N, CA and C of each residue as an Amber inpcrd file, in Angstrom:
protein
   450
   7.4310000  -5.8660000  12.3750000   7.8520000  -4.9810000  11.3120000
   7.8810000  -3.5710000  11.8730000   8.9440000  -2.8810000  11.6170000
   9.0620000  -1.4930000  12.0650000   8.8190000  -0.5710000  10.8890000
   7.8650000   0.3130000  11.0460000   7.6110000   1.3180000  10.0150000
   8.0410000   2.6790000  10.5380000   9.1860000   2.7190000  11.1830000
   9.6920000   3.9600000  11.7430000  11.0330000   4.2920000  11.0970000
  11.0040000   4.9910000   9.9570000  12.2630000   5.3430000   9.3070000
  13.0230000   6.3490000  10.1510000  14.2870000   6.5380000   9.7950000
  15.1100000   7.5160000  10.5090000  14.5210000   8.9070000  10.4290000
  13.7060000   9.1540000   9.4510000  13.0730000  10.4590000   9.3070000
  13.5450000  11.1520000   8.0570000  12.7420000  12.0830000   7.5700000
  13.1080000  12.7600000   6.3350000  14.3150000  13.6500000   6.5180000
  15.1050000  13.7150000   5.4580000  16.2140000  14.6510000   5.4560000
  15.6890000  16.0690000   5.2880000  16.5940000  16.9910000   5.2050000
  16.1810000  18.3900000   5.0770000  15.3990000  18.6440000   3.7980000
  15.6450000  17.8610000   2.7680000  15.0330000  18.0970000   1.4670000
  13.9000000  17.1160000   1.1900000  13.0370000  16.8890000   2.1530000
  11.9340000  15.9550000   1.9330000  10.8130000  16.6360000   1.1370000
  10.0470000  15.8030000   0.4430000   8.9670000  16.2570000  -0.4210000
   7.7200000  15.4620000  -0.0690000   6.5540000  16.0890000  -0.1770000
   5.2830000  15.3830000   0.0060000   4.5980000  15.2900000  -1.3460000
   4.1010000  14.1030000  -1.6520000   3.4860000  13.8420000  -2.9400000
   2.2050000  13.0410000  -2.7300000   1.1390000  13.3730000  -3.4480000
  -0.1440000  12.6730000  -3.3030000  -0.4730000  11.9060000  -4.5730000
  -1.1010000  10.7480000  -4.3840000  -1.4640000   9.8960000  -5.5170000
  -2.8100000   9.2350000  -5.2790000  -3.5430000   9.0370000  -6.3700000
  -4.7430000   8.2100000  -6.3500000  -4.3430000   6.8220000  -6.8200000
  -5.0100000   5.8050000  -6.2860000  -4.6890000   4.4310000  -6.6240000
  -5.9680000   3.7140000  -7.0380000  -5.9890000   3.2220000  -8.2570000
  -7.1070000   2.4090000  -8.7350000  -6.7060000   0.9470000  -8.5960000
  -7.5570000   0.1570000  -7.9730000  -7.3100000  -1.2840000  -7.8580000
  -7.8720000  -1.9310000  -9.1210000  -6.9720000  -2.4330000  -9.9760000
  -7.3710000  -2.9990000 -11.2610000  -7.8180000  -4.4480000 -11.1420000
  -7.2010000  -5.1670000 -10.2190000  -7.5370000  -6.5730000 -10.0280000
  -7.3750000  -6.9010000  -8.5530000  -8.3090000  -7.6900000  -8.0220000
  -8.3170000  -8.0420000  -6.6020000  -8.6370000  -9.5300000  -6.4910000
  -7.6580000 -10.3200000  -6.0910000  -7.8530000 -11.7570000  -5.8950000
  -7.7180000 -12.0620000  -4.4140000  -8.6130000 -12.9060000  -3.9100000
  -8.6160000 -13.2420000  -2.4880000  -8.6710000 -14.7540000  -2.3180000
  -7.8830000 -15.2580000  -1.3650000  -7.8950000 -16.6850000  -1.0380000
  -7.8980000 -16.8430000   0.4750000  -8.7380000 -17.7250000   0.9760000
  -8.7730000 -18.0110000   2.4100000  -7.6150000 -18.9560000   2.7310000
  -6.7610000 -18.5300000   3.6400000  -5.6470000 -19.3560000   4.1040000
  -6.1310000 -20.3310000   5.1670000  -6.9630000 -19.8040000   6.0770000
  -7.5220000 -20.6170000   7.1610000  -8.9180000 -20.0880000   7.4670000
  -9.9460000 -20.9340000   7.3280000 -11.3160000 -20.4850000   7.5940000
 -11.4990000 -20.1490000   9.0680000 -12.5990000 -19.4980000   9.4040000
 -12.8050000 -19.1130000  10.8020000 -12.8660000 -20.3400000  11.7120000
 -12.2810000 -20.1660000  12.8940000 -12.3970000 -21.1870000  13.9250000
 -13.3410000 -20.6470000  14.9980000 -13.2610000 -21.1550000  16.2150000
 -14.1540000 -20.7070000  17.2820000 -14.0040000 -19.2200000  17.5980000
 -12.8520000 -18.6380000  17.2520000 -12.6380000 -17.2040000  17.4840000
 -13.4060000 -16.3480000  16.4910000 -13.8040000 -16.9380000  15.3590000
 -14.4680000 -16.1810000  14.3070000 -13.4960000 -15.4940000  13.3600000
 -12.2030000 -15.6440000  13.5880000 -11.1840000 -14.9870000  12.7670000
 -10.8380000 -15.8550000  11.5610000 -10.7900000 -15.2110000  10.3910000
 -10.3890000 -15.8580000   9.1420000  -9.0450000 -15.2800000   8.7230000
  -8.1440000 -16.1280000   8.2370000  -6.8640000 -15.6800000   7.6870000
  -6.9870000 -15.6800000   6.1710000  -6.6570000 -14.5410000   5.5600000
  -6.8960000 -14.3390000   4.1310000  -5.6540000 -13.7630000   3.4750000
  -5.4220000 -14.1780000   2.2300000  -4.3560000 -13.6200000   1.4110000
  -5.0100000 -12.9090000   0.2310000  -4.5920000 -11.6760000  -0.0480000
  -5.1100000 -10.9600000  -1.2130000  -3.9460000 -10.5060000  -2.0870000
  -4.1730000 -10.5090000  -3.3790000  -3.2110000  -9.9900000  -4.3470000
  -3.9120000  -8.8880000  -5.1220000  -3.2830000  -7.7210000  -5.1700000
  -3.8690000  -6.5670000  -5.8400000  -2.9540000  -6.0970000  -6.9570000
  -3.5230000  -5.7920000  -8.1090000  -2.8260000  -5.0740000  -9.1620000
  -3.3690000  -3.6530000  -9.1240000  -2.4610000  -2.6880000  -9.0380000
  -2.8720000  -1.2990000  -8.8280000  -2.2650000  -0.3760000  -9.8790000
  -2.9810000   0.7010000 -10.1560000  -2.4860000   1.7530000 -11.0340000
  -2.4890000   3.0620000 -10.2450000  -1.3160000   3.6790000 -10.1390000
  -1.1450000   4.9410000  -9.4190000  -1.1870000   6.0930000 -10.4090000
  -1.7790000   7.2150000  -9.9870000  -1.7420000   8.4420000 -10.7790000
  -1.5690000   9.6110000  -9.8270000  -0.8460000  10.6170000 -10.2870000
  -0.5100000  11.7510000  -9.4370000   0.9980000  11.7850000  -9.2730000
   1.4720000  12.0430000  -8.0570000   2.9140000  12.0550000  -7.8000000
   3.5610000  10.7320000  -8.1650000   2.9540000   9.6430000  -7.7310000
   3.3410000   8.3130000  -8.1920000   2.5120000   8.0110000  -9.4280000
   3.1740000   7.6340000 -10.5120000   2.4830000   7.3510000 -11.7630000
   3.0410000   6.0390000 -12.3020000   2.2450000   4.9720000 -12.1920000
   2.7180000   3.6740000 -12.6500000   1.8740000   2.5580000 -12.0790000
   2.4340000   1.3640000 -12.0930000   1.7140000   0.1720000 -11.6780000
   2.4220000  -0.5210000 -10.5260000   1.6430000  -1.2980000  -9.7740000
   2.2030000  -2.0320000  -8.6470000   1.4600000  -3.3470000  -8.4720000
   2.1430000  -4.2850000  -7.8480000   1.5350000  -5.5500000  -7.4460000
   1.7590000  -5.6640000  -5.9380000   0.6910000  -5.9900000  -5.2100000
   0.7520000  -6.0550000  -3.7510000   0.2240000  -7.3980000  -3.2690000
   0.8430000  -7.9080000  -2.2180000   0.3890000  -9.1400000  -1.5620000
   0.1080000  -8.7890000  -0.1100000  -1.1560000  -8.9890000   0.3050000
  -1.5840000  -8.7010000   1.6840000  -1.8710000 -10.0090000   2.4040000
  -1.4960000 -10.0780000   3.6560000  -1.9460000 -11.1290000   4.5630000
  -2.8550000 -10.4550000   5.5630000  -4.0820000 -10.9590000   5.6890000
  -5.1090000 -10.3010000   6.4930000  -5.6270000 -11.2170000   7.5940000
  -5.8990000 -10.6010000   8.7310000  -6.5920000 -11.2440000   9.8470000
  -7.9520000 -10.5640000   9.8990000  -9.0200000 -11.3210000   9.5530000
 -10.3410000 -10.7040000   9.4200000 -11.3040000 -11.2350000  10.4750000
 -11.9650000 -10.2990000  11.1260000 -12.9980000 -10.6380000  12.1030000
 -14.3260000 -10.8690000  11.3910000 -15.2740000 -11.4750000  12.0880000
 -16.5860000 -11.7610000  11.4950000 -17.2940000 -10.5070000  11.0010000
 -17.0710000  -9.3610000  11.6640000 -17.7520000  -8.1210000  11.2780000
 -17.0540000  -7.3740000  10.1410000 -15.9980000  -7.9600000   9.5670000
 -15.2850000  -7.3380000   8.4550000 -14.1030000  -6.4830000   8.8680000
 -13.9500000  -6.1950000  10.1600000 -12.7880000  -5.4500000  10.6220000
 -11.5880000  -6.3920000  10.6430000 -10.4030000  -5.8190000  10.7690000
  -9.2190000  -6.6640000  10.8490000  -7.9500000  -5.8810000  10.6390000
  -6.8480000  -6.6260000  10.5360000  -5.5320000  -6.0330000  10.3350000
  -4.8600000  -6.7040000   9.1440000  -3.7840000  -6.0780000   8.6480000
  -3.0540000  -6.6740000   7.5340000  -1.6050000  -6.2320000   7.5420000
  -0.7810000  -7.0240000   6.8700000   0.5820000  -6.6550000   6.5110000
   0.6930000  -6.8440000   5.0050000   1.6460000  -6.1580000   4.3930000
   1.7040000  -6.1510000   2.9310000   3.1330000  -5.9580000   2.4520000
   3.4390000  -6.5540000   1.2950000   4.6460000  -6.2230000   0.5300000
   4.1710000  -5.8350000  -0.8620000   4.9000000  -4.9080000  -1.4800000
   4.4540000  -4.3820000  -2.7780000   5.6550000  -3.8770000  -3.5520000
   5.5820000  -3.9800000  -4.8860000   6.5910000  -3.3610000  -5.7480000
   5.8830000  -2.4080000  -6.6950000   6.3970000  -1.1770000  -6.7450000
   5.8900000  -0.1330000  -7.6300000   6.8890000   0.0540000  -8.7660000
   6.3840000   0.2540000  -9.9790000   7.2260000   0.5410000 -11.1370000
   6.5680000   1.6570000 -11.9360000   7.3110000   2.7160000 -12.1700000
   6.7640000   3.8560000 -12.9110000   7.6270000   5.0720000 -12.6650000
   7.0050000   6.1360000 -12.1590000   7.7680000   7.3460000 -11.8540000
   7.2080000   8.0020000 -10.5920000   8.0610000   8.7390000  -9.9430000
   7.7080000   9.5360000  -8.7720000   8.0780000  10.9720000  -9.0910000
   7.0750000  11.8170000  -9.2000000   7.2730000  13.2200000  -9.5570000
   8.1990000  13.3530000 -10.7650000   7.9530000  12.4820000 -11.7720000
   8.6850000  12.5440000 -13.0340000   9.9910000  11.7770000 -13.0710000
  10.4140000  11.1810000 -11.9750000  11.6740000  10.4170000 -11.9300000
  11.3570000   8.9340000 -12.1140000  11.7820000   8.3120000 -13.2240000
  11.4470000   6.9110000 -13.4760000  12.2550000   5.9390000 -12.6190000
  11.6160000   4.8030000 -12.3090000  12.2790000   3.7430000 -11.5670000
  11.2680000   2.8570000 -10.8830000  11.7440000   2.0840000  -9.9400000
  10.8790000   1.1970000  -9.1730000  11.3740000   1.1580000  -7.7300000
  10.5250000   0.6340000  -6.8450000  10.9180000   0.4190000  -5.4550000
   9.9530000  -0.5610000  -4.8160000  10.4010000  -1.1650000  -3.7370000
   9.5650000  -2.0630000  -2.9430000   9.1230000  -1.3210000  -1.6930000
   7.9950000  -1.7640000  -1.1350000   7.5100000  -1.1690000   0.1010000
   6.9170000  -2.2430000   0.9970000   6.8580000  -1.9340000   2.2800000
   6.1630000  -2.7680000   3.2550000   5.0920000  -1.9070000   3.8950000
   3.9650000  -2.5280000   4.2360000   2.8320000  -1.7700000   4.7730000
   2.1550000  -2.5580000   5.8750000   1.4070000  -1.8250000   6.6770000
   0.5460000  -2.4380000   7.6830000  -0.6390000  -1.5140000   7.9060000
  -1.7330000  -2.0860000   8.4150000  -2.9060000  -1.2660000   8.6500000
  -4.0680000  -2.0700000   9.1780000  -5.2570000  -1.4600000   9.0630000
  -6.4590000  -2.0850000   9.5990000  -7.6700000  -1.6690000   8.7710000
  -8.7250000  -2.4590000   8.8770000 -10.0160000  -2.1500000   8.2740000
 -10.9760000  -1.8200000   9.4050000 -11.6690000  -0.6780000   9.3030000
 -12.5690000  -0.2530000  10.3800000 -13.9900000  -0.7750000  10.1600000
 -14.8890000  -0.3810000  11.0470000 -16.2810000  -0.8470000  11.0260000
 -17.0370000  -0.3890000   9.7810000 -16.5810000   0.6690000   9.1290000
 -17.2190000   1.1760000   7.9150000 -16.5840000   0.5820000   6.6480000
 -15.7340000  -0.4330000   6.8200000 -15.0210000  -1.1030000   5.7190000
 -14.0240000  -0.1920000   5.0170000 -13.5320000   0.8350000   5.7000000
 -12.4740000   1.6910000   5.1660000 -11.1380000   1.1410000   5.6650000
 -10.1950000   1.0020000   4.7350000  -8.8650000   0.4980000   5.0640000
  -7.9650000   1.7030000   5.3560000  -7.2560000   1.6510000   6.4730000
  -6.3130000   2.7000000   6.8660000  -4.9450000   2.0530000   7.0240000
  -3.9000000   2.7370000   6.5740000  -2.5890000   2.1280000   6.7200000
  -1.4530000   3.1010000   6.5430000  -0.2680000   2.5180000   6.6470000
   0.9760000   3.2580000   6.5250000   1.9600000   2.3510000   5.8100000
   2.7310000   2.9080000   4.8900000   3.7680000   2.1190000   4.2450000
   5.0930000   2.8450000   4.2410000   6.1510000   2.0530000   4.0470000
   7.5130000   2.5770000   4.0480000   8.2780000   1.9900000   2.8720000
   9.0570000   2.8280000   2.1940000   9.9440000   2.3590000   1.1320000
  10.9970000   1.4540000   1.7610000  11.2460000   0.2940000   1.1490000
  12.3030000  -0.5990000   1.6270000  13.6440000   0.0250000   1.2460000
  14.5000000   0.3330000   2.2430000  15.7950000   0.9430000   1.9400000
  16.5970000   0.0850000   0.9590000  17.1940000   0.7320000  -0.0260000
  18.0160000   0.0390000  -1.0060000  17.2490000  -0.5720000  -2.1550000
  15.9180000  -0.4340000  -2.1800000  15.1170000  -1.0750000  -3.2290000
  14.8900000  -0.1820000  -4.4480000  15.2290000   1.0910000  -4.3740000
  14.9870000   2.0000000  -5.4880000  15.9020000   1.7170000  -6.6730000
  15.3240000   1.7910000  -7.8820000  16.0990000   1.5950000  -9.1040000
  15.9590000   2.8310000  -9.9900000  16.8030000   2.9010000 -11.0280000
  16.7550000   4.0200000 -11.9550000  16.9650000   5.3300000 -11.2180000
  16.1570000   6.3340000 -11.5450000  16.2750000   7.6370000 -10.8860000
  15.6760000   7.6350000  -9.4810000  15.1540000   6.4860000  -9.0380000
  14.6450000   6.3580000  -7.6650000  15.6490000   5.6570000  -6.7480000
  16.8590000   5.4200000  -7.2440000  17.9110000   4.8590000  -6.3930000
  18.1460000   5.8030000  -5.2130000  18.2640000   5.2450000  -4.0240000
  18.4660000   6.0430000  -2.8140000  17.1850000   6.5790000  -2.2060000
  16.0340000   6.2130000  -2.7940000  14.7450000   6.6980000  -2.2890000
  14.4690000   6.1640000  -0.8860000  14.0020000   7.0310000  -0.0370000
  13.4940000   6.6690000   1.2910000  12.1700000   7.3960000   1.4560000
  11.2910000   6.8690000   2.2970000  10.0490000   7.5720000   2.5300000
   9.0100000   6.7150000   3.2070000   7.9130000   7.3720000   3.5440000
   6.7900000   6.7040000   4.1920000   5.5080000   7.3940000   3.7580000
   4.4010000   6.6530000   3.8110000   3.1290000   7.2030000   3.3520000
   2.0000000   6.7490000   4.2580000   0.9900000   7.5780000   4.3350000
  -0.2820000   7.2040000   4.9430000  -1.2580000   6.9920000   3.7990000
  -2.1870000   6.0420000   3.9560000  -3.1570000   5.8050000   2.9020000
  -4.4840000   5.3530000   3.4920000  -5.5020000   5.4930000   2.6670000
  -6.8000000   4.8980000   2.9800000  -7.3590000   4.3280000   1.6820000
  -8.1800000   3.3110000   1.8180000  -8.8450000   2.7060000   0.6700000
 -10.2980000   2.4770000   1.0330000 -11.1630000   2.6800000   0.0500000
 -12.5800000   2.4580000   0.3120000 -13.2570000   1.9430000  -0.9410000
 -14.4250000   1.3990000  -0.7340000 -15.2010000   0.9080000  -1.8600000
 -15.7610000   2.0900000  -2.6370000 -15.7640000   1.9250000  -3.9580000
 -16.2540000   2.9780000  -4.8240000 -16.8910000   2.3530000  -6.0520000
 -17.9060000   2.9830000  -6.5550000 -18.5690000   2.4880000  -7.7670000
 -17.7760000   2.8390000  -9.0200000 -16.7750000   3.7090000  -8.8910000
 -16.0190000   4.1820000 -10.0500000 -14.8890000   3.2540000 -10.4700000
 -14.6640000   2.1680000  -9.7540000 -13.5210000   1.3100000 -10.0130000
 -13.9820000  -0.0500000 -10.5180000 -13.1720000  -0.6740000 -11.3660000
 -13.4890000  -2.0040000 -11.8900000 -13.6950000  -3.0300000 -10.7810000
 -12.8790000  -2.9450000  -9.7410000 -12.9440000  -3.9120000  -8.6480000
 -13.8190000  -3.4370000  -7.5000000 -14.2140000  -2.1540000  -7.5450000
 -14.9980000  -1.5980000  -6.4440000 -14.1480000  -0.9930000  -5.3490000
 -12.8210000  -0.9160000  -5.5530000 -11.9270000  -0.3610000  -4.5340000
 -10.9960000   0.6800000  -5.1550000 -10.7170000   1.7340000  -4.3910000
  -9.7530000   2.7570000  -4.7890000  -9.1020000   3.2930000  -3.5220000
  -7.9250000   3.9100000  -3.6820000  -7.1730000   4.3860000  -2.5160000
  -6.5760000   5.7580000  -2.7970000  -6.0760000   6.3660000  -1.7380000
  -5.3860000   7.6610000  -1.7970000  -4.1570000   7.5650000  -0.9110000
  -2.9770000   7.9410000  -1.4440000  -1.7080000   7.9140000  -0.7140000
  -1.1640000   9.3270000  -0.5580000  -0.5690000   9.5880000   0.5970000
   0.1990000  10.8130000   0.8070000   1.5900000  10.3680000   1.2470000
   2.5660000  10.5550000   0.3560000   3.9350000  10.0780000   0.5260000
   4.8530000  11.2300000   0.9060000   5.6530000  11.0240000   1.9270000
   6.7510000  11.9320000   2.2690000   8.0330000  11.2020000   1.9050000
   8.8740000  11.8110000   1.0450000  10.0710000  11.1010000   0.6070000
  11.2780000  12.0180000   0.5160000  12.4430000  11.3700000   0.4340000
  13.7260000  12.0450000   0.2970000  14.6990000  11.0390000  -0.2820000
  15.8740000  11.4940000  -0.6450000  16.9050000  10.6180000  -1.2050000
  18.1260000  10.6550000  -0.2980000  18.7220000   9.4840000  -0.1370000
  19.9440000   9.3790000   0.6780000  21.1450000   9.7810000  -0.1480000
């Protein structure tokens, strides 16, 4: 998967959002073998607030080491608004979980997936997620999105 867009146009915007994980379901695809690696699928229902304001559903495929570190790939659809413009879009993401159980990643808007006033949306974001006592599921995230329209 390539997360290297052509780059922002002259009129790119940066927008920040908080993400509350409302629901977190996990299923083991393949238990650990002699390597100690477990293959896991997670489904997240998320609520965005800030520049992105709305809901999303995400499906992650994870490669998890015995110590909790690992990598993941993800597909997600967001529906709501971006800086007041209503619509939806799909994204692809990849990242890793570090030794402190903090998730770090990067996502990219899937070209052509924007609807409504988000038609033509392009962009990429960096994010992190960590455990928090303030969330129903114990997880919350922060996104910084750079976007533009074609």
